[in-house]
N, C-alpha and C positions, 0 to 999 in steps of 0.2 A: 504494500500500500504506498508505501513512503517513496516509491520510485514514480509514483504517478503525479502529476501537477495537481496543486492544492487543489484547487475547480476541478477537475474527475477524481479526486479523492473526496471529496465532499460528497459529489453527488452519487456516487457510487456505494458512497458509505450509506445514505440517506435512501438509495434504490432499495441497499439490502434490506433495511431496515422495515421499507416497506412491505417488500414479499414476505418477510418474520412476520410483520404484525395483522396482514391479512390472514395470514396462515393460523395465526393463535387465536385471532379475535372472531373469525366466519366459519361456523362451523360446515365441515365438507371440502373445504377449501382448502387446496396443495398447491402453492403457487412455485413455477419453475421458472417464467421469466419475464421481467418486468422491460417495459419501454417507457422510459421519462418523456419522451417529445413524440407521444402517438398523435396526440390531437393537439395539442401547444410546446411550444419552447417553454423548457424549465427557466426559471429566474434567481440568477445567482449575485446576491448582496451580501458583500464580507465572507462569512461563515453561514449565513442564511439561505436555504434552497428554497423555493416553491415551485411546483410540477403541477401545473392545475388541470393539466390533459396527460396524464400519464396512463397508462394500460397494464393491466396482469393478467398472465395465463394462468391458470387452476383446472385440469383434469379437461386440457385440451377445447378451453374454452376461454375467448379475449375476455375482460371488464373493466369498466371507465374508473379506474382512480386518480385520485389528486393526494397529494400532501403536503406540509409544509414540515421544514426541516432545519432544525439550528445547532449546529456542533463546534467543538471548541476550535480552536483558532488553527490548530495543525491540520482539522478535519476529522479527526480518529475517535474522538466520545461523542457521542448523543447528547446534546441537552436539552431541546426540547422535541417533541416530533407528532405530529398528530396526522391521522387520514379519513379522507372519505371514501369508502369502495362505491362505485356506482353502476348503474346498466350494464349488461351483456352487452358486449360489440357484435351487431349480426355478419355474419361471416363473409357477406358481399362486400363489406367495408375493410376486410383485414389488410387487400393489398394497398389501398390507398395511404393507409398509417401503419406502416413497416410491420404489420403484425402478421407474424409464420404460424404453419402449423407446426405440431408436436412433430 
């Protein structure tokens, strides 16, 4: 992780947290892929990133998800994190949003 740029490190760390939280907090979900920029570009300001248009894949289906995440200055420790799981993304929209099948 330390070999990544600080911006990439923050996004990767928060993306991983999003997948973990979705798997722990939503019954039956088993996330195996996350795309932070599927529906909107993430916004990074210092050690805070917001991903308003992300998507998470679970059990072969994609779902909209957004998150707000604040890390330590080095991007390794998450200080605050909240996410919102949204609706399933119809299969016909996957290609337009960089969502790959399993």
